[in-house]
C-alpha positions as CSV (number, residue, x, y, z in Angstrom):
1,M,-19.5,-106.6,15.0
2,G,-16.0,-106.6,13.6
3,R,-13.2,-104.5,15.1
4,E,-14.0,-104.3,18.8
5,I,-12.1,-101.8,21.0
6,K,-10.3,-103.4,24.0
7,L,-9.4,-101.1,26.9
8,K,-6.8,-101.4,29.6
9,L,-7.6,-99.6,32.9
10,G,-4.7,-99.1,35.3
11,V,-5.8,-98.9,38.9
12,V,-3.6,-97.0,41.4
13,P,-4.9,-97.3,45.0
14,V,-3.5,-94.5,47.2
15,K,-3.1,-94.0,50.9
16,R,-2.0,-91.3,53.3
17,G,1.0,-92.0,55.6
18,P,0.8,-92.9,59.3
19,G,-2.0,-91.2,61.2
20,F,-4.9,-92.3,59.0
21,T,-6.3,-95.7,58.4
22,T,-4.1,-98.7,58.9
23,A,-2.6,-100.6,56.1
24,E,-4.9,-103.5,56.9
25,N,-8.0,-101.3,56.6
26,A,-6.8,-99.7,53.4
27,L,-6.3,-103.2,52.0
28,I,-9.9,-104.1,52.8
29,F,-11.2,-101.0,51.1
30,K,-9.0,-101.7,48.1
31,N,-10.0,-105.4,47.8
32,N,-13.7,-104.6,48.2
33,T,-13.5,-102.2,45.2
34,F,-11.5,-104.7,43.1
35,E,-14.3,-107.2,43.7
36,V,-16.7,-104.8,42.1
37,L,-14.3,-104.0,39.2
38,K,-14.3,-107.7,38.2
39,N,-17.9,-107.2,36.9
40,I,-17.4,-104.2,34.6
41,D,-17.5,-104.5,30.8
42,K,-15.8,-107.6,29.4
43,N,-13.9,-105.4,26.9
44,V,-12.1,-103.7,29.8
45,E,-9.0,-105.3,31.4
46,I,-8.0,-104.2,34.9
47,V,-4.3,-103.7,35.5
48,N,-3.2,-103.4,39.2
49,I,0.1,-102.5,40.8
50,D,0.2,-105.6,43.1
51,G,3.8,-106.8,43.6
52,L,5.2,-103.5,42.6
53,I,4.9,-101.7,45.9
54,P,3.7,-102.9,49.4
55,D,0.1,-104.0,49.3
56,G,-0.2,-102.5,45.8
57,I,-1.1,-99.1,47.4
58,A,0.9,-96.0,46.7
59,T,1.8,-93.9,49.7
60,V,4.9,-91.7,48.9
61,P,6.1,-89.7,45.8
62,E,9.2,-91.8,45.5
63,Q,6.9,-94.6,44.1
64,V,5.5,-92.6,41.3
65,Q,8.2,-93.3,38.7
66,D,8.0,-97.0,39.2
67,I,4.2,-97.0,39.0
68,A,4.2,-94.9,35.9
69,G,6.9,-97.0,34.2
70,F,5.0,-100.2,35.0
71,L,1.6,-98.8,33.7
72,K,3.3,-97.5,30.5
73,G,4.9,-100.9,30.0
74,Q,1.4,-102.4,30.3
75,K,0.1,-99.9,27.7
76,V,-2.9,-98.9,29.8
77,D,-5.3,-96.6,28.1
78,A,-6.7,-94.9,31.2
79,V,-5.9,-94.6,35.0
80,F,-8.2,-94.9,38.0
81,I,-6.9,-93.3,41.2
82,L,-8.6,-95.1,44.1
83,H,-8.4,-93.3,47.4
84,T,-8.4,-95.7,50.3
85,D,-8.3,-92.8,52.8
86,F,-7.3,-89.1,52.6
87,A,-4.3,-90.3,50.5
88,S,-1.4,-88.2,49.2
89,E,-2.4,-85.4,46.9
90,E,1.2,-85.2,45.7
91,V,1.2,-88.8,44.6
92,V,-2.2,-88.4,42.9
93,A,-1.1,-85.3,40.9
94,K,2.3,-86.7,39.9
95,V,0.9,-90.0,38.7
96,G,-1.7,-88.1,36.7
97,K,0.9,-85.8,35.2
98,E,3.3,-88.6,34.4
99,M,0.7,-90.8,32.7
100,N,-1.1,-88.0,30.8
101,L,-4.1,-90.3,30.2
102,P,-7.8,-90.0,31.0
103,L,-8.0,-90.2,34.8
104,L,-10.8,-91.3,37.1
105,L,-10.9,-89.9,40.6
106,W,-12.9,-91.7,43.3
107,G,-12.9,-93.0,46.8
108,P,-15.4,-95.1,48.9
109,R,-17.8,-93.3,51.2
110,D,-16.5,-92.9,54.7
111,D,-17.6,-94.9,57.7
112,S,-19.4,-93.3,60.6
113,P,-17.2,-92.1,63.5
114,D,-16.7,-94.7,66.1
115,E,-18.1,-94.6,69.6
116,K,-15.3,-92.2,70.6
117,G,-16.0,-89.9,67.7
118,I,-12.8,-91.0,65.9
119,R,-12.8,-91.0,62.0
120,I,-10.3,-93.3,60.4
121,R,-10.3,-92.3,56.7
122,D,-11.6,-88.9,55.6
123,T,-11.6,-90.1,52.1
124,Q,-14.0,-87.4,50.7
125,C,-11.8,-84.7,52.2
126,G,-8.8,-86.1,50.5
127,I,-10.5,-86.3,47.1
128,L,-11.4,-82.6,47.4
129,A,-7.7,-81.8,48.0
130,S,-6.5,-84.2,45.2
131,S,-8.9,-82.6,42.6
132,K,-7.4,-79.1,43.3
133,V,-3.9,-80.3,42.9
134,L,-4.7,-82.3,39.7
135,S,-6.0,-79.0,38.3
136,R,-2.9,-77.1,39.4
137,F,-0.8,-79.7,37.6
138,G,-2.9,-79.3,34.4
139,V,-4.3,-82.9,34.6
140,K,-7.8,-83.4,33.3
141,F,-9.9,-85.9,35.2
142,T,-13.3,-87.5,35.6
143,Y,-15.0,-87.7,39.0
144,I,-17.5,-90.2,40.5
145,E,-19.3,-88.8,43.5
146,N,-18.4,-90.2,46.9
147,C,-20.4,-93.4,47.3
148,H,-20.1,-97.1,48.2
149,P,-18.4,-99.4,45.6
150,T,-21.5,-101.5,45.4
151,D,-23.7,-98.5,44.6
152,K,-25.1,-98.3,41.0
153,I,-23.6,-94.8,40.6
154,F,-20.1,-96.2,41.0
155,I,-20.6,-99.1,38.7
156,D,-22.2,-96.9,36.0
157,G,-19.5,-94.3,36.6
158,V,-16.7,-96.7,36.0
159,N,-18.3,-98.1,32.9
160,N,-19.0,-94.6,31.5
161,F,-15.5,-93.5,32.2
162,C,-14.1,-96.6,30.4
163,R,-16.4,-95.8,27.4
164,T,-15.1,-92.3,27.5
165,A,-11.5,-93.6,27.4
166,A,-12.5,-95.9,24.4
167,V,-13.7,-92.8,22.5
168,L,-10.4,-91.1,23.2
169,K,-8.4,-94.1,22.2
170,A,-10.3,-94.2,18.9
171,F,-9.9,-90.4,18.4
172,K,-6.2,-90.4,19.0
173,S,-4.3,-90.6,15.7
174,M,-7.5,-91.4,13.8
175,R,-7.2,-92.1,10.1
176,I,-10.1,-91.5,7.7
177,L,-10.3,-93.0,4.2
178,K,-11.5,-90.5,1.7
179,I,-13.2,-92.3,-1.2
180,G,-13.8,-89.7,-3.8
181,D,-14.6,-86.0,-3.2
182,R,-17.7,-84.3,-2.0
183,P,-20.6,-83.8,-4.4
184,N,-20.0,-80.5,-6.3
185,A,-23.0,-78.8,-4.8
186,F,-22.3,-79.8,-1.2
187,F,-20.5,-76.8,0.2
188,S,-21.9,-77.8,3.6
189,V,-19.6,-80.9,4.0
190,M,-16.4,-79.0,3.3
191,C,-13.7,-79.6,5.9
192,N,-10.1,-78.4,6.6
193,E,-7.8,-81.5,6.4
194,D,-4.8,-79.4,7.5
195,E,-6.6,-78.3,10.7
196,L,-7.8,-81.8,11.4
197,L,-4.2,-83.0,11.3
198,S,-2.6,-80.2,13.2
199,K,-5.3,-79.8,15.9
200,F,-6.2,-83.4,16.5
201,G,-3.8,-85.7,14.7
202,I,-6.6,-86.9,12.4
203,E,-5.2,-88.0,9.0
204,V,-7.4,-88.0,5.9
205,S,-6.0,-90.3,3.3
206,P,-7.5,-90.4,-0.3
207,L,-8.1,-93.5,-2.2
208,A,-7.0,-93.2,-5.9
209,A,-9.9,-93.7,-8.3
210,G,-7.8,-95.9,-10.6
211,R,-6.8,-98.2,-7.8
212,M,-10.4,-98.6,-6.6
213,F,-11.8,-99.2,-10.1
214,S,-9.2,-101.9,-11.0
215,G,-9.4,-103.5,-7.5
216,I,-13.1,-103.9,-7.5
217,N,-13.3,-105.2,-11.0
218,K,-10.5,-107.7,-10.3
219,L,-12.4,-109.1,-7.3
220,K,-15.6,-109.4,-9.4
221,E,-14.1,-110.9,-12.5
222,K,-11.6,-113.3,-11.1
223,G,-13.7,-114.5,-8.2
224,D,-13.1,-114.2,-4.5
225,K,-14.3,-116.4,-1.6
226,E,-15.1,-113.4,0.6
227,V,-17.2,-111.7,-2.2
228,D,-19.2,-114.9,-2.6
229,E,-19.8,-115.0,1.2
230,V,-21.1,-111.4,1.2
231,V,-23.4,-112.2,-1.7
232,A,-24.8,-115.2,0.1
233,S,-25.2,-113.3,3.4
234,M,-27.0,-110.4,1.8
235,K,-29.4,-112.8,-0.1
236,S,-30.2,-114.5,3.2
237,R,-31.1,-111.2,4.9
238,I,-32.5,-108.9,2.2
239,N,-34.6,-109.3,-0.9
240,T,-32.1,-108.7,-3.6
241,S,-34.2,-109.9,-6.6
242,I,-35.0,-106.4,-7.7
243,L,-31.3,-105.4,-7.7
244,G,-30.3,-108.5,-9.6
245,D,-27.4,-110.9,-9.2
246,E,-24.9,-108.9,-11.4
247,K,-25.3,-105.7,-9.4
248,L,-25.3,-107.6,-6.2
249,K,-22.0,-109.2,-7.0
250,T,-20.6,-105.8,-7.9
251,L,-21.8,-104.4,-4.6
252,A,-20.2,-107.3,-2.8
253,A,-16.9,-106.7,-4.5
254,M,-17.1,-103.0,-3.5
255,I,-17.7,-104.0,0.1
256,V,-14.8,-106.5,0.3
257,F,-12.4,-104.1,-1.5
258,I,-13.2,-101.1,0.8
259,K,-13.0,-103.3,3.9
260,R,-9.6,-104.6,3.0
261,E,-8.4,-101.0,2.3
262,M,-9.6,-99.9,5.7
263,D,-7.9,-102.9,7.4
264,D,-4.6,-102.4,5.5
265,G,-4.5,-98.7,6.3
266,G,-5.8,-98.8,9.9
267,F,-8.7,-96.5,9.0
268,A,-11.3,-95.9,11.7
269,A,-13.9,-94.7,9.3
270,A,-14.4,-93.6,5.7
271,S,-16.2,-90.9,3.7
272,I,-17.6,-91.7,0.3
273,E,-18.8,-89.7,-2.8
274,C,-21.9,-91.8,-3.4
275,W,-23.9,-89.8,-6.0
276,T,-22.1,-90.1,-9.3
277,S,-18.8,-91.9,-9.5
278,F,-19.8,-95.3,-8.3
279,N,-22.9,-95.3,-10.5
280,E,-20.9,-94.2,-13.5
281,L,-18.1,-96.6,-13.0
282,F,-20.0,-99.7,-11.8
283,G,-23.7,-99.1,-12.6
284,V,-24.8,-99.3,-9.0
285,L,-24.8,-96.8,-6.0
286,P,-22.8,-97.8,-2.9
287,C,-25.6,-97.3,-0.4
288,Q,-25.5,-100.9,0.9
289,L,-21.7,-100.8,0.9
290,I,-22.2,-98.1,3.5
291,G,-24.8,-100.1,5.5
292,E,-23.0,-103.5,5.4
293,L,-19.6,-102.1,6.4
294,T,-21.0,-99.8,9.1
295,A,-22.8,-102.8,10.6
296,I,-19.6,-104.7,11.2
297,G,-17.6,-101.8,12.7
298,Y,-16.3,-100.0,9.6
299,P,-18.4,-96.8,9.6
300,V,-18.8,-95.0,6.3
301,A,-20.3,-91.5,5.8
302,C,-22.2,-90.5,2.7
303,E,-21.6,-87.6,0.4
304,G,-18.0,-87.1,1.0
305,D,-18.6,-86.0,4.6
306,I,-15.3,-86.4,6.4
307,N,-16.5,-84.7,9.6
308,G,-19.5,-87.1,9.5
309,A,-17.1,-90.0,9.3
310,I,-15.2,-88.7,12.4
311,T,-18.5,-88.4,14.2
312,S,-19.4,-92.0,13.3
313,A,-16.1,-93.4,14.5
314,M,-16.5,-91.6,17.9
315,L,-20.1,-92.9,18.4
316,H,-19.0,-96.4,17.5
317,A,-16.2,-96.2,20.1
318,A,-18.7,-95.2,22.8
319,D,-19.7,-98.9,22.9
320,Y,-16.3,-100.3,22.0
321,N,-17.2,-100.5,18.3
322,R,-19.8,-103.2,19.1
323,T,-23.0,-101.2,18.2
324,S,-23.7,-100.1,14.7
325,S,-24.4,-96.4,14.0
326,F,-26.4,-95.0,11.0
327,F,-25.6,-91.9,9.0
328,A,-28.7,-89.7,8.5
329,D,-30.2,-86.5,7.3
330,L,-32.3,-84.4,9.6
331,T,-35.1,-84.3,7.1
332,I,-38.6,-83.1,8.0
333,R,-40.6,-82.5,11.1
334,H,-43.3,-85.0,11.9
335,P,-46.7,-84.0,10.4
336,S,-48.5,-84.2,13.7
337,N,-45.9,-84.4,16.5
338,D,-44.1,-81.1,17.0
339,N,-41.2,-82.7,18.8
340,A,-40.5,-85.5,16.3
341,E,-38.1,-85.5,13.3
342,L,-37.4,-87.8,10.4
343,L,-33.9,-89.4,10.3
344,W,-33.5,-90.5,6.7
345,H,-31.1,-91.3,3.9
346,C,-31.8,-92.7,0.5
347,G,-30.8,-96.3,1.4
348,P,-27.6,-96.8,3.4
349,F,-28.8,-97.6,7.0
350,P,-27.5,-101.0,8.1
351,R,-29.9,-103.9,7.6
352,A,-28.8,-105.1,11.1
353,L,-30.7,-102.2,12.6
354,M,-34.0,-102.8,10.9
355,G,-37.1,-103.1,13.0
356,D,-39.8,-105.8,13.0
357,N,-42.4,-103.7,11.1
358,T,-40.8,-103.7,7.7
359,P,-42.4,-106.1,5.3
360,N,-40.1,-107.3,2.5
361,P,-36.9,-105.4,3.1
362,H,-35.3,-105.0,-0.3
363,I,-32.7,-103.2,-2.4
364,F,-33.9,-101.0,-5.2
365,P,-32.3,-101.4,-8.7
366,G,-30.0,-98.4,-8.0
367,G,-28.6,-100.0,-4.8
368,Q,-30.6,-98.2,-2.1
369,G,-32.2,-100.1,0.7
370,Q,-35.8,-99.9,1.7
371,W,-36.7,-100.4,5.4
372,E,-37.5,-98.7,8.7
373,L,-35.2,-99.0,11.7
374,K,-36.1,-100.6,15.0
375,Q,-37.5,-98.8,18.0
376,G,-35.3,-97.7,20.9
377,I,-33.3,-94.9,22.6
378,L,-31.1,-92.9,20.3
379,T,-28.0,-90.8,20.8
380,I,-27.4,-88.3,18.0
381,G,-24.0,-86.6,17.4
382,R,-22.2,-84.3,15.0
383,F,-18.5,-83.3,15.0
384,D,-18.1,-80.1,13.0
385,A,-16.3,-76.8,12.7
386,L,-16.8,-73.2,11.7
387,N,-14.0,-70.7,11.4
388,G,-11.5,-73.0,13.0
389,E,-13.6,-73.7,16.1
390,Y,-14.7,-77.3,16.6
391,S,-17.6,-78.6,18.6
392,M,-19.6,-81.8,19.1
393,F,-23.4,-81.5,18.9
394,L,-25.0,-84.2,21.2
395,G,-28.6,-85.1,22.0
396,E,-30.8,-88.0,22.9
397,G,-34.3,-89.0,22.0
398,K,-36.5,-92.1,21.4
399,T,-37.9,-93.5,18.2
400,C,-41.6,-93.0,17.5
401,D,-44.3,-93.9,15.0
402,G,-44.5,-91.9,11.8
403,P,-45.5,-92.1,8.2
404,K,-43.9,-94.5,5.9
405,T,-41.4,-93.0,3.4
406,T,-38.8,-94.2,0.8
407,G,-35.3,-95.4,1.5
408,T,-34.0,-96.1,5.0
409,Y,-35.5,-94.1,7.9
410,V,-36.7,-93.8,11.5
411,W,-38.7,-91.2,13.3
412,M,-37.3,-89.7,16.5
413,E,-39.0,-87.8,19.3
414,V,-37.1,-85.5,21.6
415,E,-38.1,-83.3,24.6
416,D,-38.0,-80.0,22.7
417,W,-37.3,-80.1,18.9
418,V,-37.2,-76.4,18.6
419,K,-34.2,-76.3,20.9
420,W,-32.5,-78.9,18.7
421,E,-33.3,-77.0,15.5
422,K,-32.1,-73.6,16.9
423,K,-28.8,-75.1,18.1
424,I,-28.2,-76.7,14.7
425,V,-29.1,-73.7,12.6
426,N,-27.2,-71.2,14.8
427,G,-24.3,-73.5,15.4
428,S,-21.5,-74.9,13.2
429,Y,-23.6,-77.9,12.1
430,I,-25.4,-79.2,9.0
431,H,-28.2,-81.6,8.2
432,H,-26.0,-84.7,8.6
433,V,-25.8,-86.5,11.9
434,T,-24.8,-89.9,13.2
435,G,-27.3,-91.9,15.3
436,I,-26.6,-94.9,17.6
437,Y,-28.9,-96.8,19.8
438,G,-28.3,-96.2,23.6
439,W,-27.6,-93.4,26.0
440,Y,-24.1,-92.1,25.1
441,S,-24.4,-88.3,25.3
442,D,-22.7,-88.0,28.7
443,V,-19.9,-90.4,27.6
444,L,-19.2,-88.3,24.5
445,S,-19.4,-85.0,26.3
446,E,-16.9,-86.2,28.9
447,A,-14.6,-87.3,26.0
448,C,-14.7,-83.8,24.6
449,K,-13.3,-82.5,27.9
450,Y,-10.1,-84.4,27.3
451,I,-9.7,-83.2,23.7
452,D,-8.0,-79.8,23.4
453,G,-9.8,-77.7,20.8
454,L,-13.1,-79.6,20.9
455,K,-16.1,-78.3,22.8
456,A,-19.0,-80.5,23.8
457,D,-22.3,-78.9,22.7
458,P,-25.2,-80.9,24.1
459,V,-28.8,-79.8,23.6
């Protein structure tokens, strides 16, 4: 993949004053946890406060400003409050308020009372107090249940929290490149650009048609090394003989031009009017522009669907922009499986996601791909709005066998399709969704909790 997201996680161990566990014991619990944190995702950098305060463990409110100043200077993206005992709820709340970032709350499971019945930490008790005070301070947080640091639930919890923080990092000040307008008949993909900016800071920036036309033609006519590389790469992976060399070169020039526009403008994703303008201007549809760019971390949504582009950027971020999504229609129910649905579009799904069962993957003369996607677990999402209220549809399923069809496609089976269909029909959603391989519904639901004005809406 191309533009991977890197995340900095600031870890703030906290301890109660005299009367609870000793400084030596607190340090042992802290170090044991940090040993586990060494093995979380390689895209996450751990930032500690060692050297800033004694033992790198916060104990009194007077330390909060120094801690917050240091973490801000390190440009951390999220904060992990690690209880080493009951800790100071005041320190926890004030660090959370000062940082105003996604916050993870956890502490290791307490030891058994000793032979005299003495408890030395009461960590769980302190977490219950800290959670209340965080809420009083208006600080949103994520909680991992009380457990040992070597437990799977802790390791998975930290990884999921970091993925949540990556989604929020991508969402914050997101820019969407608008390439052409929606197809005239598609009232369903209308969106409110003013609301997106005022509610979420999402900027939609149009690409002038004249600039695009001249830029793509210039790349094609004058020659460009990157265009030649794209041509060679596509020929090595896809049967392009039906499309022809001239259209393939045009398609490659489109890919390179849009990629550079997205890089230069810092765009997280793009929407594209793919029905008429490209075919009229260049003689080929941009379906494989969509697939090739999405596969390398530049998600593009069909049919001028800006909310679809936002969805795709969020799903990409759930795996640090390493796993490609695909932009699909919910099309028809399976002819014999009542809980299965066809995820389809006319030809833009990334070739990188193709399964092993597709003979002769090729591109039609119009520019559309022809192949079935691979088998696996899928997360499906849709960011959308109605009457100014925004929500995020989320669900998970698994691929399944189904009849062959045209274009790019995959069949998906879910636990109860009727629940899906009713939620989509009665909600603020349309037939467009973004799919990504893996279990990410919980990560995305948790991200919505941190975004004012956006409600998670899982099946």
